[in-house]
C-alpha positions, 0 to 999 in steps of 0.5 A: 500500500503506498504510504504517500498518495491522495489518502495520506497515512497521517490522516488515514489508516490503510489495510490490505483486504483479506479473505477468500471472498467478498463476504470474508473481506467485508467481515474482516474489515468490520472485525478490524474496526471493532477490534480497534474499539470503533463504536460504529463502522461503515464500509462502501463499495468503490463502484458507486459514482453517485455516493455523496458525503451526505450518504456517509454522514447519514449512515453514521447518524442513523447508527445512533438508533439502528443496529445496521444501515444499508445503502441499497444498490438498484441492482439488488445488492448494496453500496454501503453497509454500516454496523455498531458491532460485528454480526457475522451471519451477515457475511455467511452464505450470501449470493455475492454480486447477485441481484438477491443479495439485498433481500437475503441480507434483509432476511438475515437482519430480521432473523437476528432481530436487528433494527435497520435503516435504509439509505436512498437507493443508488446505482453502482457500476457493473457494466459500461452502460451503468458507467454512462447512466451514473454520470461517467463520460465516454473515453 
């Protein structure tokens, strides 16, 4: 990981992702945050051009009352996930990169008896058409 880039190491902590699949990598990211005594943690996808600072601020604010915050993606997944503690079942046996991910995640939240808040739905970028629809420009 380059120490000196746009995300200077004096202001930001950087960590390599670890895990065999997306669920394990997300689980490990939350586990790392909570092991460092964070009271709230939010992870985001890097493929959501519509994501704004206001979405992040709202996610952290809503974690005052909700156990989980989800930013649903229009393709059936999600662009943001926030928690106040690690809920491991959220990352087990999920259809990663599938249109059923959000529905199955919500089912797990309900099974765990957790309170959740949904942010506005945004589009992420999986195809060239998504890129253009989200405001990307032609090359």
